[in-house]
C-alpha positions as CSV (number, residue, x, y, z in Angstrom):
1,M,-34.4,29.6,-6.4
2,K,-31.8,27.2,-5.0
3,T,-30.0,28.0,-1.8
4,K,-26.3,28.2,-2.3
5,L,-24.5,25.9,0.2
6,S,-21.2,27.0,1.7
7,Q,-18.1,24.8,1.3
8,K,-18.5,23.8,4.9
9,D,-22.1,22.7,4.4
10,K,-21.1,20.7,1.3
11,V,-18.3,18.9,3.1
12,L,-20.5,18.2,6.1
13,R,-23.3,16.9,3.9
14,H,-20.9,14.6,2.1
15,L,-19.5,13.2,5.3
16,K,-22.9,12.5,6.7
17,E,-24.7,11.3,3.7
18,I,-22.0,9.7,1.5
19,G,-19.0,9.0,3.8
20,P,-15.3,9.7,3.7
21,I,-13.9,12.4,1.4
22,T,-10.5,13.0,-0.1
23,P,-9.1,16.3,-1.5
24,V,-9.5,15.0,-5.0
25,Q,-13.2,14.2,-4.5
26,A,-13.7,17.6,-2.9
27,F,-12.1,19.3,-5.9
28,F,-13.9,17.4,-8.6
29,N,-17.3,17.2,-6.9
30,Y,-17.5,20.6,-5.2
31,S,-14.6,22.7,-6.6
32,I,-13.1,22.9,-3.1
33,M,-9.4,23.3,-3.3
34,R,-8.5,23.6,0.4
35,L,-10.4,20.6,2.0
36,A,-8.1,20.6,5.0
37,A,-9.1,24.2,5.9
38,V,-12.8,23.3,5.7
39,V,-12.2,20.2,7.9
40,F,-10.3,22.3,10.4
41,I,-13.3,24.6,10.8
42,L,-15.7,21.7,11.2
43,K,-13.4,20.2,13.9
44,D,-13.2,23.6,15.6
45,E,-17.0,23.6,15.7
46,G,-17.0,20.3,17.5
47,F,-17.4,17.6,14.8
48,N,-15.5,14.5,15.4
49,I,-13.7,14.1,12.1
50,T,-10.8,11.6,11.8
51,T,-8.0,11.8,9.3
52,T,-6.4,8.7,7.7
53,I,-3.3,9.1,5.5
54,L,-3.6,6.9,2.4
55,K,-0.7,5.9,0.2
56,S,-0.8,5.4,-3.6
57,E,1.2,6.1,-6.7
58,N,0.9,9.0,-9.2
59,K,0.7,8.5,-12.9
60,F,4.5,8.3,-13.0
61,G,4.6,5.5,-10.5
62,E,6.0,7.7,-7.7
63,P,4.7,7.2,-4.2
64,V,2.2,9.8,-2.9
65,S,0.2,10.2,0.2
66,Y,-3.1,12.0,0.8
67,A,-5.7,12.5,3.5
68,Q,-9.1,10.9,3.8
69,Y,-11.5,12.5,6.2
70,K,-14.4,10.7,7.9
71,I,-16.9,11.8,10.5
72,E,-17.1,9.5,13.5
73,N,-20.1,10.8,15.3
74,E,-22.1,14.0,15.5
75,A,-21.2,16.4,18.3
76,N,-23.7,19.0,17.0
């Protein structure tokens, strides 16, 4: 039987093994709707996660901004 990973474990694994993650990636890959909340918990546990605000356009050509999270080094 497979072990069910928590949202925190999924995000941490992604950051360590794949790299940066955005809210859209978290939603489509892991069904996580509140990535910022998960990242907040990881930061509170001592992980050095940086946030970069990226800018883009939506499908209507309007400017939007969103966060990208990246783990810098492991504190744990």
